[in-house]
C-alpha positions, 0 to 999 in steps of 0.5 A: 537465463530463463526470461523472468521479466515481470512484463513478459509475464504480464504480456503473455497474460494479454487476451488474444483479442488485442483490440479489446478494452484494457483500460477505460478512463473516467473521462470516457477514453478506451485504451486497447491491449494493443495501445498498452503494448505499443505505447510501452514499446515506444517508451522502452525504445526511447530509454533503450536509445538513451544508452542508459547504464545497466540497472539504471533508475527511472524516478517518476513523480507525475499524476495518475494517468494511463500514460503513467501506467505505460511508463511503468510497463516500458520501464520493466519491459526495457529492464530498467528500475521503476522509482514511484514517488509520492506526488505530494513530496515537495523539494527537500524530499525529492532532493533526498530521493534523487540524491540517494537513488541517483536516477539516470532519468526523471520524469515529472509533471510539466508544472514542477519541471522548473524546480525538479529538473534543477534538483535532478541535474545538480544530482547528476541525472542526465535526462529529465522528461515531463508527463502530464495527466492530459496526454501531453509532455516531452516524454510522449513527444519523444516516445512518438518517434520511436518504433512501436515493436520492442524485444522484452529485455531478459532478466533474472528473477533476482534482478531489481525491478523497482525501489520503493521508499518507505515513509520514514516515520523514524529517520530517513526513508529507506529504499526497499528493492523489489525484484522481478521474482518478488513481484511476479510470485506475488501476483501469481499467488494472489491471482489464484488466492483471490479467484481472479477469473475471466471476464473480471473487471477492476475499478482502480481508484488508487494512487499508483506510487504505492504497493496497493495501486501500483503493484497489487491492483495493476498487476492483479488486473493484468496478469488476468488479462482483466479490463480496468475502469480507471479513475484519476481521483477517488469519487464515491458516487462515481465508484458506486455508479461504476459498479455494475460494470465491474466485479473487483474493488480494491480500496483503503479503509477511508474509501469504504467509510466515504462510500457508506455515506452515499445513499446510492450505495446498496445491494442492487448497486453491487449486483455484479461486484465479486470481491472488495478488498481493504488494506494499507491501513487497519479497517474499523470493525464497525466499517466492516459490519456496516458494509456487510449489512448495507451490500451483503458483501464481506470486505476482504482484509489483507496485510502487506508492506513496501518490503514485502508486497502482500503477506497474509489475506483473509480467505477469498474461498476455503483455504485448504491449509486451514481445515476448509476455513473460508470466513473473512473475520473482521479485525483480522488480516487472515492467513499467511499467503501460500509460500509465505512463513510468518512467525510471532516472536518475543523480544527474546527471540522465542516463538510465541504461543497462540494469543500472545503478542509479539513481533511478526517476522516473515520469509518468502519469495515476495520478501524484498532483496535489501535496502537500497545502499544501506547494507548495515540496515539491511542486515539489522532488519533480518534475523540470522535464519533469513526472516524479515523483521516487519516492525509490526506486532501481532498475534495468531488466534487459535484458528490461525488467523493473524491480527495486527496489533500496531507497530513496534515503534508505537508500543508504549512502555509505561511504568514497565508494563507494555501498552498496545495502542491498538487494544486501547483504540479499539475500546475508544472506537466502540464508544458511542459518537466516536469516529476514530481515535489514535493513542500515542506514547509521550515522555513522562517524569514518573512512568517514563512514557504514558499514552495520550489519546486523540479522538475524532467525533462523528458528524453531529456527536458531542464528545467529552474527553473526560468521559472517554477517560472515565469509560476507559477506567471502567474497562481497562487496567489502570496502566493502560488508561491515556493520562490525557485525551483530546477531541480534535476535528481530524487526524493527520494522515498519509496519502493512503489513509494511515494515521501519522502518529510521528506527527501527534507524538511531536505535537504532544511530547512536552505535555508532561514535561513542563 
């Protein structure tokens, strides 16, 4: 068996000068490449010493820290399966994940040990460690007694490396099983496609329990031997202050919005920056344009999901496969990445022509193996010719750029007509004084389903729900017009900035059923 362990590839990319800085924190701590190597070896030796069964899961719910990064690397290195859990999850959610994944090891923050360990031991987990964001906890105490050299576990590219639970907006969360091959192929593709080069420095301000922060950002820096400036939490002033020392930043759209409200963001602040990447939620065209005007940089939007890591990207430079096109187009997620096949299909299974909206399906070395212990669900989500049904709805334009229009489950069928929320939201978002909007479908006795718009105003702006509806009536077909509009202070969001439309649907589901 050839060595396909993702950690082996990341370790091979460490610079020859192991004592140079690998990670610099917002508390002024500097970790060298040697520190990453030694600490991950000690933790890997600790896990090996526990005599865990082959393929054991290591579930982790801890605050962001460099030690948490080392724990991830140690899990890969020892050949076990990493299971990151959102720090916002509460007991009922943790009970489900631990019961479903049956991890051999659980690592949690010290503050949560009492209730997490109770759930874990009840589910049959043998080992529960603590890890805090101030370099304390039983995991580090135990690991400190281990040797600092470790033989990397030999893994095949089809061996499981991580399980990521999807957010579960419909039904229970599903565990997407990602292999060493899935993640390594994607890291290598992005290294080339995004023009990573010697001397690049990444500002890491994302959570590390999610594809964006854990895989795209961390793998990108490590496989390029690049230093990371590591921020425990996103702070717009601090990120802007750190930009002169960095070249790459990855963020979700709300982070860009927050930076745009800082007077310190200007062309001088970003003079050394090479690349700004946005993903995990749609970027408003207004944010895209304002960022361009303020900084002279064009944000690169891309598209991915827990099951596939990254699928498409706007070009960093000219994309040779698309007649030398190098334009980053706002409102699109660019082209399918090299090695990724992406198609848009109708509900009847036929491929749709350019400009027509349909179901996005993908195939490639980055696409996950299966859903954990859900063979029926896995079978349901793949086509007979091996394409994964993403659940997203979108289209190709005449130049080959992909635009995501929404989730198929967000589609509203009103009086037999298809209404795509992203289209209506686009019109509302362009209205003066509107910061953002969300359109959801709710039951209706006559039409089956109708749209309800929920809108937030920009600071200081006064909005009228009636005027929003009236304005839409002058622009759109009647079946697309929301039957109700609410102006609210904020929209419910997940950690990565996505609007929780399921909560909005629940809130308004009885609106027309009185």
